[in-house]
C-alpha positions in Angstrom: 0.0 0.0 0.0 1.3 3.4 -1.0 1.1 6.1 1.7 -0.4 9.5 0.9 1.9 12.4 0.1 1.9 14.7 3.1 1.5 18.5 2.7 1.9 21.3 5.2 0.4 24.6 4.3 2.0 27.5 6.3 0.3 30.8 6.5 -0.6 33.7 8.8 -3.4 33.4 11.3 -6.1 35.3 9.5 -7.5 36.9 12.6 -4.2 38.6 13.2 -4.1 40.4 9.8 -5.2 44.0 9.6 -6.8 44.0 6.1 -7.2 47.8 6.3 -3.4 48.1 6.3 -2.2 49.4 2.9 0.3 46.6 2.8 -2.7 44.2 2.1 -4.1 46.4 -0.7 -3.4 43.6 -3.2 -6.1 41.6 -1.6 -9.2 44.0 -1.8 -12.3 43.0 0.0 -10.4 40.2 1.9 -11.5 39.5 5.5 -10.2 37.0 8.1 -13.3 34.9 7.5 -12.8 34.8 3.7 -9.2 33.8 4.2 -9.9 31.1 6.7 -12.7 29.7 4.5 -10.4 29.6 1.5 -7.6 27.9 3.5 -10.0 25.4 4.9 -11.5 24.6 1.4 -8.0 24.2 0.0 -7.0 21.7 2.7 -10.2 19.8 2.2 -9.6 19.8 -1.6 -6.1 18.4 -1.1 -7.3 15.7 1.2 -10.1 14.8 -1.3 -7.5 14.5 -4.0 -5.6 11.9 -2.0 -3.0 14.0 -0.1 -2.6 14.1 3.7 -2.8 17.9 4.1 -2.5 20.0 7.3 -2.8 23.7 7.9 -0.2 25.5 10.1 -1.1 29.1 10.9 1.3 31.4 12.7 1.6 34.9 14.1 3.9 37.5 12.5 7.1 36.1 14.0 6.9 36.0 17.8 6.2 32.3 17.9 6.1 31.4 14.2 9.4 29.6 14.0 8.6 27.5 17.1 5.1 26.6 15.8 6.4 25.5 12.4 9.4 23.7 13.9 7.2 21.7 16.2 4.8 20.8 13.4 7.6 19.7 11.1 9.2 17.6 13.9 5.9 15.7 14.4 6.0 14.0 11.0 7.7 13.9 7.6 6.2 16.3 5.0 6.6 15.7 1.2 5.6 19.3 0.4 5.4 22.6 2.2 3.3 25.5 0.9 4.4 28.9 2.1 1.4 31.3 1.8 1.2 34.5 -0.1 0.5 36.5 3.0 3.9 35.5 4.4 5.8 35.9 1.1 4.3 38.8 -0.8 3.8 41.5 1.9 7.0 43.5 2.0 6.9 44.0 5.8 6.8 40.3 6.3 10.1 39.5 4.5 11.9 38.7 7.7 9.1 36.3 8.6 9.4 34.7 5.2 13.2 34.2 5.7 12.5 32.6 9.1 9.8 30.3 7.6 12.0 29.3 4.7 15.0 28.5 6.9 12.9 26.5 9.4 11.5 24.5 6.6 14.9 24.0 5.0 16.3 22.8 8.3 13.5 20.5 9.4 12.1 19.3 6.1 15.0 19.3 3.7 13.3 16.5 1.6 10.1 18.5 1.1 9.2 20.3 -2.1 8.5 23.9 -1.4 5.7 25.6 -3.3 3.9 28.9 -3.2 0.2 29.9 -3.6 -1.0 33.3 -4.7 -3.7 33.5 -2.1 -6.0 31.4 0.1 -7.8 29.8 -2.9 -5.1 28.1 -5.1 -3.0 26.0 -2.7 -4.1 22.8 -4.4 -2.8 24.0 -7.7 0.5 25.0 -6.2 0.9 21.6 -4.5 0.1 19.7 -7.8 2.8 21.6 -9.6 5.5 20.0 -7.4 4.0 17.0 -5.6 2.0 14.4 -7.5 -0.5 12.3 -5.5 0.9 9.0 -4.5 
């Protein structure tokens, strides 16, 4: 029996994001509820496709490294998605570096991929990690 490919999707806790901040202008009309709904649907879609997908949401850096490290130490992941909110917002670039380095250290075998928002994670995963 072939085991499912495991996927970890790393992103910001939506309730911590200030969508009125001009830094998030690229995401007009976005709310914490819309982001969480999109993330939950993407994880459900990945699981329905045959992946073993999990969501890992963090703060803006105070505990992000520890949360991701702990999650990566709990199991082996074949693919790690780093979300657009972490990567594309200029003021989050230090967080992005931290996330990338924690993933590199604790999941060196994992493919790393990027979504463009909370609605296309499955497509990002499929580019780099075929279902087993």
